[in-house]
C-alpha positions as CSV (number, residue, x, y, z in Angstrom):
1,M,-37.0,-29.5,-23.8
2,S,-38.5,-26.7,-21.5
3,E,-39.9,-23.8,-22.8
4,E,-37.1,-21.8,-21.2
5,W,-34.7,-23.9,-22.9
6,K,-36.3,-23.3,-26.5
7,K,-36.4,-19.9,-26.3
8,Y,-32.3,-20.2,-25.3
9,V,-31.6,-21.9,-28.3
10,K,-33.4,-19.9,-30.2
11,D,-31.9,-16.6,-29.0
12,P,-29.9,-14.7,-31.4
13,R,-27.5,-13.7,-28.9
14,K,-23.5,-14.9,-28.2
15,I,-23.2,-17.4,-25.5
16,C,-21.6,-16.7,-22.6
17,K,-18.7,-18.7,-22.1
18,Y,-18.8,-18.5,-18.6
19,G,-22.7,-19.8,-18.8
20,E,-24.3,-20.1,-15.3
21,K,-21.3,-19.2,-13.5
22,C,-21.5,-16.1,-14.6
23,Y,-22.9,-13.3,-12.4
24,Q,-23.1,-9.8,-14.7
25,K,-25.6,-7.7,-14.0
26,N,-24.4,-5.1,-16.4
27,P,-26.9,-4.5,-18.9
28,D,-24.9,-4.3,-21.8
29,H,-23.5,-7.6,-21.3
30,H,-26.9,-9.2,-21.3
31,K,-27.7,-7.4,-24.6
32,T,-25.2,-9.2,-26.3
33,Y,-24.5,-12.6,-24.4
34,K,-27.1,-15.4,-23.4
35,H,-27.2,-17.1,-20.7
36,P,-28.8,-20.4,-19.4
37,P,-32.2,-20.4,-17.6
38,Q,-30.4,-21.6,-14.5
39,L,-29.3,-18.4,-13.7
40,K,-32.4,-17.2,-12.9
41,A,-32.7,-19.8,-10.0
42,K,-34.2,-18.3,-7.1
43,G,-31.6,-18.0,-4.3
44,N,-28.4,-18.2,-6.8
45,K,-27.1,-15.0,-5.6
46,D,-27.2,-15.5,-2.1
47,K,-25.3,-18.4,-2.6
48,R,-22.8,-16.9,-4.6
49,T,-22.4,-14.4,-2.4
50,Q,-21.7,-16.6,0.6
51,N,-19.2,-18.6,-1.5
52,R,-17.2,-15.5,-2.0
53,F,-14.4,-16.2,0.2
54,K,-14.6,-19.8,0.1
55,P,-11.6,-22.2,-0.2
56,Y,-10.2,-19.0,1.3
57,N,-11.6,-19.3,4.8
58,K,-14.1,-21.7,6.7
59,K,-15.9,-19.4,7.8
60,T,-19.4,-17.9,6.1
61,N,-19.3,-15.0,4.7
62,T,-22.7,-12.8,3.9
63,H,-20.8,-9.8,2.6
64,N,-22.4,-7.9,-0.3
65,T,-21.4,-8.9,-3.9
66,C,-19.0,-6.2,-6.0
67,N,-22.6,-5.1,-7.7
68,E,-23.7,-3.4,-4.9
69,T,-20.7,-1.8,-4.0
70,I,-17.7,0.3,-5.3
71,D,-18.4,2.0,-8.4
72,N,-21.3,-0.1,-9.6
73,E,-21.4,0.5,-13.5
74,N,-17.8,1.1,-13.6
75,T,-16.3,-2.3,-12.0
76,D,-19.5,-3.8,-14.0
77,S,-18.1,-2.9,-17.3
78,A,-14.4,-3.4,-16.4
79,V,-15.2,-7.2,-15.2
80,N,-17.1,-7.6,-18.2
81,S,-14.3,-6.5,-20.4
82,S,-11.7,-8.8,-19.0
83,H,-13.9,-11.9,-19.3
84,E,-14.7,-11.0,-23.1
85,E,-12.0,-9.6,-24.7
86,E,-8.9,-12.4,-23.2
87,I,-6.5,-9.5,-24.6
88,D,-4.6,-11.0,-27.6
89,D,-1.7,-9.2,-27.1
90,V,-1.3,-10.6,-23.6
91,S,-0.8,-14.0,-25.1
92,E,0.9,-13.0,-27.8
93,T,3.8,-10.8,-25.3
94,A,4.0,-13.7,-23.1
95,T,5.2,-16.0,-25.9
96,A,7.4,-13.7,-26.7
97,V,9.2,-14.0,-23.4
98,C,13.2,-14.1,-23.3
99,R,14.9,-17.0,-21.1
100,L,15.3,-15.4,-18.1
101,D,18.7,-16.6,-17.3
102,D,20.1,-14.9,-20.5
103,V,21.7,-11.4,-20.2
104,T,20.3,-9.0,-22.9
105,E,22.8,-6.2,-23.3
106,N,21.4,-4.1,-26.7
107,I,17.5,-3.9,-27.4
108,I,18.8,-0.8,-29.7
109,Q,21.6,-0.2,-31.8
110,I,23.2,3.4,-31.6
111,D,25.1,4.6,-34.0
112,A,26.3,8.1,-35.9
113,S,22.9,8.8,-37.4
114,T,20.7,8.6,-34.2
115,V,18.8,11.6,-33.4
116,Y,18.5,12.4,-30.0
117,F,15.8,14.5,-28.0
118,S,16.6,18.0,-26.9
119,K,17.2,18.6,-23.6
120,E,13.4,18.1,-22.2
121,T,11.8,19.9,-19.5
122,D,8.3,19.3,-21.1
123,N,6.3,16.7,-18.6
124,A,4.2,15.9,-21.6
125,V,7.0,14.3,-23.0
126,Y,7.9,12.2,-20.3
127,K,4.1,11.4,-20.2
128,E,4.3,10.1,-23.6
129,C,7.8,8.5,-23.4
130,F,7.3,6.6,-20.0
131,K,3.7,7.0,-19.5
132,V,4.2,9.1,-16.3
133,E,4.7,12.6,-15.2
134,M,8.0,13.6,-13.3
135,P,7.3,15.4,-10.0
136,T,8.9,18.6,-9.1
137,D,11.5,17.8,-7.1
138,F,13.3,15.8,-9.9
139,F,13.4,19.4,-12.0
140,K,14.2,21.3,-9.1
141,F,17.4,18.7,-8.5
142,Y,18.7,18.7,-12.0
143,E,18.4,22.3,-11.8
144,C,20.7,22.9,-8.4
145,L,23.0,20.4,-9.9
146,N,23.3,22.5,-13.1
147,E,23.7,25.7,-10.7
148,E,26.6,24.0,-8.9
149,S,28.6,22.4,-11.9
150,S,28.8,22.7,-15.5
151,S,28.9,18.6,-16.0
152,V,26.0,17.2,-13.8
153,E,26.9,13.8,-15.1
154,H,30.8,14.1,-13.5
155,L,29.9,15.7,-10.2
156,M,27.3,12.7,-9.6
157,A,30.2,10.0,-10.9
158,S,32.5,11.8,-8.2
159,V,30.6,10.3,-5.5
160,N,29.7,7.1,-7.4
161,L,26.2,7.6,-8.8
162,E,24.7,7.7,-12.5
163,M,21.7,9.3,-13.6
164,I,19.8,7.3,-15.7
165,G,16.4,6.6,-17.1
166,P,14.3,10.0,-17.4
167,F,17.3,11.8,-16.7
168,D,18.4,11.2,-20.0
169,L,16.0,13.6,-21.1
170,L,17.5,15.9,-19.3
171,L,20.7,15.6,-20.5
172,G,19.7,15.4,-24.3
173,K,21.0,11.6,-24.4
174,L,17.9,9.8,-25.1
175,P,17.3,8.7,-28.9
176,K,14.1,9.2,-30.8
177,L,12.8,6.0,-31.6
178,D,9.7,4.9,-34.0
179,K,8.7,2.1,-31.7
180,K,8.1,4.2,-28.4
181,E,7.3,1.5,-26.4
182,L,10.7,0.7,-26.0
183,Y,11.2,3.6,-23.6
184,L,9.3,1.4,-20.9
185,V,12.3,-0.8,-20.6
186,H,14.9,1.9,-20.6
187,W,16.7,1.2,-17.2
188,R,14.1,-1.0,-16.0
189,F,16.1,-3.3,-14.0
190,F,14.6,-7.4,-13.4
191,Y,12.8,-6.8,-10.6
192,D,11.2,-3.3,-11.1
193,V,7.3,-3.4,-11.2
194,P,5.7,-0.8,-13.1
195,E,5.2,1.3,-9.8
196,F,9.0,1.7,-9.6
197,Q,11.0,4.0,-11.9
198,A,14.7,4.2,-11.4
199,V,16.3,7.7,-12.1
200,L,19.7,7.0,-10.1
201,K,22.2,3.9,-9.6
202,K,25.0,3.1,-8.2
203,K,28.1,3.5,-10.5
204,G,29.9,0.6,-12.0
205,N,28.6,-2.7,-12.2
206,S,26.6,-2.4,-9.4
207,E,22.6,-3.0,-9.3
208,L,21.9,-1.2,-6.4
209,H,19.5,1.7,-8.0
210,I,17.0,4.4,-6.6
211,G,13.4,5.5,-8.1
212,Y,10.0,6.5,-7.2
213,Y,7.4,4.8,-6.1
214,R,4.2,5.5,-7.5
215,D,0.5,3.4,-6.5
216,E,-1.1,5.4,-9.4
217,P,0.4,6.2,-12.6
218,N,-1.4,9.4,-12.9
219,E,-0.7,10.7,-9.7
220,K,2.6,11.9,-7.9
221,P,5.1,9.2,-6.4
222,V,4.7,8.3,-2.9
223,F,8.3,8.2,-1.9
224,L,11.7,7.3,-3.2
225,A,13.1,3.7,-2.7
226,K,15.8,1.6,-3.4
227,N,16.5,-2.1,-4.8
228,D,19.5,-3.8,-5.8
229,S,18.3,-6.6,-8.4
230,F,21.5,-8.8,-8.2
231,K,20.4,-9.5,-4.4
232,D,17.2,-9.6,-4.6
233,Y,13.3,-8.3,-5.6
234,T,12.9,-6.1,-2.5
235,I,12.1,-2.5,-2.8
236,S,12.8,-0.4,0.6
237,P,11.4,3.1,0.9
238,I,14.1,6.2,2.0
239,A,12.6,9.5,1.3
240,E,10.0,11.2,0.0
241,N,11.8,13.2,-2.5
242,I,14.9,13.0,-4.5
243,F,16.9,15.5,-2.3
244,G,16.3,13.2,0.7
245,A,17.0,9.7,-1.4
246,V,20.6,11.0,-2.7
247,Y,21.3,12.4,0.7
248,W,20.8,8.9,2.1
249,F,22.7,7.6,-0.7
250,L,25.8,9.7,0.3
251,Q,25.5,9.0,3.8
252,N,26.1,5.9,3.2
253,E,28.3,5.7,0.7
254,K,30.9,7.9,2.5
255,K,31.0,5.0,5.2
256,S,31.7,2.0,2.6
257,S,33.6,4.0,0.3
258,P,36.8,5.8,1.9
259,F,38.1,7.2,-1.1
260,I,35.4,9.4,-2.1
261,S,34.2,9.9,1.1
262,V,35.5,13.8,1.5
263,A,33.7,14.3,-1.9
264,C,30.7,12.7,-0.8
265,Q,30.5,15.0,2.6
266,K,30.7,18.1,0.4
267,L,28.1,16.9,-2.0
268,S,26.1,15.7,1.1
269,E,26.3,19.2,2.6
270,K,25.3,21.2,-0.3
271,V,22.3,18.9,-1.1
272,K,20.9,19.4,2.7
273,K,21.6,23.3,1.6
274,W,19.4,22.8,-1.8
275,A,16.9,20.8,0.5
276,E,16.4,23.5,3.2
277,S,16.1,26.5,0.7
278,N,13.8,24.6,-1.8
279,N,11.4,23.6,1.5
280,Y,12.3,19.3,0.7
281,S,12.6,17.2,3.9
282,I,15.6,15.1,3.8
283,E,14.3,12.8,6.6
284,E,14.2,9.2,5.6
285,Y,10.8,8.2,4.8
286,D,8.6,7.2,7.8
287,K,7.2,3.5,7.1
288,K,4.7,3.6,9.7
289,K,2.7,5.9,7.7
290,R,2.6,4.0,4.6
291,L,1.3,0.9,6.7
292,K,-1.8,2.6,7.1
293,G,-3.1,2.9,3.6
294,I,-1.6,-0.3,1.8
295,V,-3.8,-3.4,2.2
296,C,-0.6,-5.8,2.3
297,K,2.9,-5.9,2.0
298,T,3.7,-7.8,-0.9
299,F,6.4,-9.9,-2.3
300,H,8.7,-6.8,-2.5
301,G,7.6,-4.9,0.9
302,A,6.8,-1.7,-0.8
303,G,3.1,-2.5,-0.4
304,I,0.3,-2.1,-2.9
305,V,-3.0,0.1,-2.7
306,V,-6.0,-0.3,-4.0
307,P,-9.6,0.8,-3.3
308,Y,-10.9,-1.2,-0.5
309,N,-13.9,-1.1,1.2
310,K,-13.7,-2.0,5.0
311,K,-17.5,-2.9,6.0
312,T,-17.6,-5.4,2.8
313,Q,-14.1,-6.4,2.7
314,L,-14.7,-5.9,-0.9
315,G,-11.3,-5.0,-3.0
316,Y,-9.0,-7.7,-1.0
317,R,-8.8,-11.2,0.1
318,K,-5.9,-12.9,1.7
319,L,-4.1,-15.1,-1.0
320,V,-4.9,-18.9,-0.5
321,E,-0.8,-19.4,0.4
322,T,1.5,-17.3,3.1
323,D,4.2,-15.5,1.6
324,A,6.7,-17.9,3.8
325,N,4.6,-21.0,1.8
326,I,5.3,-19.4,-1.7
327,K,8.7,-18.7,-1.2
328,K,9.6,-22.0,-0.1
329,M,7.6,-23.4,-3.2
330,F,9.7,-21.2,-5.3
331,K,13.0,-22.0,-3.5
332,K,12.0,-25.8,-4.2
333,L,11.5,-25.0,-8.0
334,Q,14.6,-23.4,-8.4
335,D,16.4,-26.3,-6.8
336,A,14.4,-29.3,-8.5
337,S,16.7,-30.7,-11.2
338,M,14.1,-33.5,-12.2
339,E,11.2,-32.7,-14.6
340,S,9.1,-34.7,-12.4
341,E,9.6,-32.6,-9.1
342,K,8.8,-29.4,-10.9
343,T,5.9,-30.7,-12.4
344,K,5.1,-31.7,-9.0
345,I,5.8,-27.9,-7.4
346,L,4.0,-26.1,-10.4
347,S,0.9,-28.0,-9.3
348,E,1.1,-27.6,-5.8
349,L,1.4,-23.7,-6.9
350,Q,-1.6,-23.7,-9.6
351,P,-4.3,-23.0,-6.8
352,L,-2.4,-19.5,-5.7
353,I,-3.5,-18.5,-9.6
354,T,-6.6,-20.0,-9.8
355,Y,-8.1,-18.7,-6.8
356,S,-6.4,-15.2,-7.3
357,S,-8.5,-15.2,-10.9
358,I,-11.3,-15.9,-8.9
359,A,-10.8,-13.3,-6.7
360,V,-10.2,-10.6,-9.4
361,D,-13.6,-11.9,-11.3
362,E,-15.2,-11.4,-7.8
363,C,-13.9,-7.4,-7.7
364,D,-10.9,-8.5,-5.1
365,F,-8.3,-6.7,-7.4
366,G,-5.9,-6.5,-4.7
367,T,-5.6,-10.3,-4.4
368,G,-4.8,-10.7,-8.4
369,L,-2.3,-7.6,-8.0
370,E,-0.4,-9.4,-5.1
371,A,-0.3,-12.8,-6.5
372,G,0.8,-11.3,-10.1
373,I,3.7,-9.3,-8.1
374,A,4.5,-12.4,-6.3
375,L,4.8,-14.7,-9.6
376,F,6.7,-11.8,-11.0
377,C,9.2,-11.7,-8.1
378,S,10.0,-15.0,-8.3
379,G,11.9,-14.7,-11.8
380,H,11.2,-18.2,-12.9
381,K,10.4,-18.1,-16.4
382,E,7.7,-20.9,-15.8
383,F,5.5,-18.0,-14.0
384,Q,6.1,-15.4,-16.4
385,K,2.4,-15.9,-18.3
386,S,0.5,-16.3,-15.4
387,A,2.3,-13.0,-14.1
388,L,1.4,-11.3,-17.2
389,S,-1.8,-12.4,-17.3
390,L,-2.7,-11.3,-13.8
391,L,-0.8,-8.0,-13.5
392,S,-2.6,-7.1,-16.9
393,T,-6.0,-7.7,-16.2
394,T,-5.7,-6.4,-12.8
395,Y,-4.2,-3.1,-13.8
396,S,-6.9,-2.8,-16.5
397,L,-9.5,-3.4,-14.4
398,L,-8.0,-1.0,-11.4
399,K,-7.9,1.9,-14.8
400,R,-3.9,1.7,-14.4
401,D,-3.3,0.9,-17.4
402,E,-0.2,2.7,-18.2
403,F,1.0,0.3,-15.7
404,G,-0.3,-2.6,-17.7
405,E,1.5,-1.4,-20.7
406,I,4.8,-1.1,-19.0
407,I,4.7,-4.8,-17.4
408,Q,3.8,-5.9,-21.0
409,M,6.8,-4.6,-22.5
410,H,9.2,-5.4,-19.4
411,I,8.2,-9.1,-19.5
412,K,8.6,-8.9,-23.2
413,H,12.2,-7.7,-22.8
414,R,13.2,-8.6,-19.4
415,R,16.8,-8.8,-18.8
416,K,19.5,-9.1,-15.9
417,G,22.4,-7.2,-15.1
418,P,23.6,-3.6,-13.9
419,H,23.6,-1.8,-17.5
420,M,19.8,-1.5,-18.6
421,A,19.9,1.2,-21.1
422,L,18.2,0.6,-24.4
423,W,21.4,-0.1,-26.0
424,G,23.3,-1.8,-23.1
425,Q,26.7,0.0,-21.8
426,K,25.9,3.6,-20.7
427,M,27.6,5.7,-23.6
């Protein structure tokens, strides 16, 4: 045994489970963990840097590693944390995943003893309940509705719209719960990623809903979008504010629902007037503007934004499989009747998960986010644990912890159907 190995064996520090594969340069990591002497071999860094994009492409890449770019200290600490913690609550939540082919109506029970929030406008309460603050246009729209009618819910129902989610706080209909984390799944539909927060839905058994889409939990929403979870996972941007979103809905609803076309036209004229008087545009969202800032469209189509260095290409790399191939494999899995068929398809998809995890380790956080969303959007229970692991880790590294909390609760209580209130059917 060489002198170096003798020193390694006697070293009282904990053994780093990544051994010679560990690339951490963070001093705190090396104070706590010991590594095999081979890590000190000359040229190791260059080899690691050159292999960064393998097996994603065949070209040798000589870009710098993540320690030499975006936010050196913070990134190292975050990656170090992801290696060392393995997050017990992630695995615990993953094992508690509900059967995705079941429709779960009630998470809580409402009775005469239930205590409710007052009609709340304090954004701190929204942040506490839903992990995000609501934008100014949300409160302004409700204010305009109140000026128009003494019963805003009745007014909206007359045009086939229900006010949901955070609107329940404004309406004084949100119950006070000891388990506040349950608010994170209040009116969260089957395919709603953490970035998407529903605030309106089409009345009745429709699963068409409209919500705010945020890239960062602590920033203002980028736009309002729609999704119909009965059909698929597509998130389509429609307007920059809620006035524009409601106007869009009314213009479409009056064409498809002739019995309420007059009511839709009257309210759309009022919405237009309110928007103009409060300096809000009712124009449809310009999707071209969105393309400039996103690193990829993602499965749901709304795109994701992560820190990305164009020179070093650090922050995002393409998935090992194209979206088209991934969708084909998801479809095969859905149609597979034999267990052997399912096993084969799952093994074909495993490299997607493995290489995405490697990308996250190498600071391409956008790849982990894209892969996690793809697995989540598949809707297959076989991928819930992998989706949760990738998304929880990535949100943590991106400092979007609020989204991490949302995805954990969503997967734990993931439900299908049109009535996604905590208590099931709308009161």
